[in-house]
C-alpha positions as CSV (number, residue, x, y, z in Angstrom):
1,M,60.6,67.4,32.0
2,T,63.5,66.8,29.6
3,N,66.6,68.9,29.5
4,A,65.8,70.0,26.0
5,R,62.4,71.2,27.1
6,K,64.0,73.1,30.0
7,C,66.4,74.8,27.7
8,A,63.6,75.7,25.3
9,I,61.7,77.3,28.2
10,I,64.7,79.3,29.4
11,K,65.4,80.4,25.8
12,S,61.8,81.6,25.3
13,Q,62.0,83.5,28.6
14,K,65.2,85.2,27.5
15,D,63.6,86.1,24.2
16,K,60.7,87.8,26.0
17,D,63.2,90.4,27.4
18,S,64.9,91.1,24.0
19,P,64.3,94.6,22.7
20,K,62.3,93.3,19.7
21,N,59.6,92.0,22.1
22,Q,59.3,95.2,24.1
23,K,56.5,97.6,23.5
24,G,57.3,100.6,21.4
25,Y,60.2,98.8,19.6
26,D,60.7,100.4,16.2
27,T,60.0,97.6,13.8
28,M,60.1,99.9,10.7
29,A,63.8,100.3,10.9
30,N,64.7,97.6,8.3
31,K,61.4,97.4,6.4
32,T,61.0,98.6,2.8
33,T,58.3,101.2,2.4
34,K,55.8,101.3,-0.5
35,M,57.6,104.5,-1.7
36,D,60.9,102.7,-1.7
37,N,59.4,99.9,-3.8
38,F,57.9,102.4,-6.3
39,T,61.2,104.1,-6.7
40,A,63.0,100.8,-7.4
41,I,60.3,99.9,-9.9
42,V,60.6,103.3,-11.7
43,A,64.4,102.7,-11.9
44,V,63.9,99.3,-13.5
45,L,61.3,100.6,-15.9
46,K,63.6,103.4,-17.0
47,D,66.3,100.9,-17.8
48,A,63.7,98.8,-19.7
49,D,62.8,102.0,-21.7
50,R,59.1,102.0,-20.8
51,P,58.1,105.6,-20.4
52,D,54.4,104.8,-20.3
53,L,54.8,102.6,-17.2
54,V,57.2,105.0,-15.6
55,A,54.5,107.7,-15.9
56,V,52.0,105.3,-14.2
57,M,54.4,104.6,-11.4
58,E,55.2,108.2,-10.9
59,H,51.5,109.0,-10.7
60,E,51.2,106.3,-8.0
61,M,54.1,107.8,-6.1
62,E,52.3,111.2,-6.2
63,L,49.1,109.7,-4.9
64,L,51.0,108.0,-2.1
65,A,52.7,111.2,-1.1
66,K,49.4,113.0,-1.2
67,K,47.8,110.3,1.0
68,N,50.7,110.6,3.5
69,A,50.5,114.4,3.6
70,N,46.8,114.2,4.5
71,K,47.4,112.1,7.6
72,S,46.8,114.0,10.8
73,N,49.5,113.7,13.5
74,T,47.5,115.7,16.0
75,P,46.6,113.8,19.2
76,T,43.0,112.6,19.6
77,A,40.7,113.9,22.3
78,N,41.5,110.8,24.4
79,Q,45.2,111.3,24.1
80,K,44.9,114.9,25.1
81,E,42.9,113.9,28.2
82,N,45.4,111.2,29.1
83,A,48.2,113.8,28.8
84,E,46.4,116.1,31.2
85,I,45.9,113.3,33.7
86,A,49.6,112.3,33.3
87,E,50.6,115.8,34.3
88,K,48.5,115.6,37.5
89,I,49.6,112.1,38.7
90,P,53.1,113.0,40.0
91,S,51.7,115.9,42.1
92,L,49.0,113.6,43.7
93,L,51.5,110.9,44.8
94,K,53.5,111.1,48.0
95,S,57.3,110.6,47.9
96,G,58.5,107.3,49.3
97,Q,55.1,105.6,49.1
98,M,54.2,102.8,46.7
99,Y,50.8,102.8,45.0
100,R,48.8,100.1,43.2
101,L,47.0,101.1,40.0
102,S,43.6,101.0,41.7
103,E,44.9,103.4,44.4
104,I,46.3,105.9,41.8
105,K,43.0,105.6,39.9
106,A,41.1,106.6,43.1
107,L,43.3,109.7,43.5
108,V,42.5,111.0,40.0
109,P,39.0,112.5,40.0
110,E,38.6,112.0,36.2
111,L,39.2,108.3,36.5
112,A,37.5,107.5,39.8
113,S,34.2,106.5,38.1
114,A,35.9,104.4,35.4
115,S,35.8,100.7,35.6
116,G,39.1,98.8,35.6
117,T,42.6,100.0,35.6
118,Q,43.6,99.6,32.0
119,R,43.6,103.3,31.2
120,I,45.6,104.3,34.2
121,A,48.0,101.5,33.5
122,V,48.8,103.0,30.1
123,I,49.3,106.5,31.6
124,C,51.6,105.1,34.4
125,R,53.6,103.1,31.9
126,R,54.2,106.2,29.9
127,L,55.2,108.1,33.0
128,E,57.6,105.3,33.9
129,A,59.2,105.5,30.4
130,E,59.6,109.3,30.9
131,G,61.3,108.7,34.3
132,A,58.6,110.3,36.5
133,L,57.5,107.0,38.1
134,V,59.3,103.8,39.2
135,K,57.6,100.5,38.7
136,T,58.1,97.7,41.3
137,V,56.7,94.2,41.0
138,D,56.3,92.4,44.3
139,K,54.7,88.9,44.2
140,R,53.1,89.6,40.8
141,V,51.5,92.8,42.1
142,V,52.6,96.1,40.3
143,Y,53.4,99.1,42.4
144,Y,54.3,102.6,41.2
145,S,56.2,105.2,43.2
146,L,57.6,108.6,42.5
147,A,61.1,108.6,41.0
148,E,63.6,110.2,43.4
């Protein structure tokens, strides 16, 4: 393996840890929204003295505002159930003991019959972000324990 290839691999591994590549990174911070574009277009059309097109764009802005107002920010049934499970998990775990996802899944009665650990992984990841659990990786095996 050449030195250039080794450097490329190391650089790509560093990039994996950058904040932009982490889950939940806010990518909308620097993006222009549709409403921003419409506002800029209206300003240009007013300078060009085109009141007919300004009216059309303002109508589009009203439609977009109406569409955004109708969006529901209430959690889905699955999200509500996951929140209830997340509240139970810290009380089911013993302090100082490390648990694999399959072991945590076995402790939660609602998830005992579910196949796989994908759902419990999402819940544990959220609890880790909140500071309730601590994640430990040992020989590519993920363990969770209560935060002290």
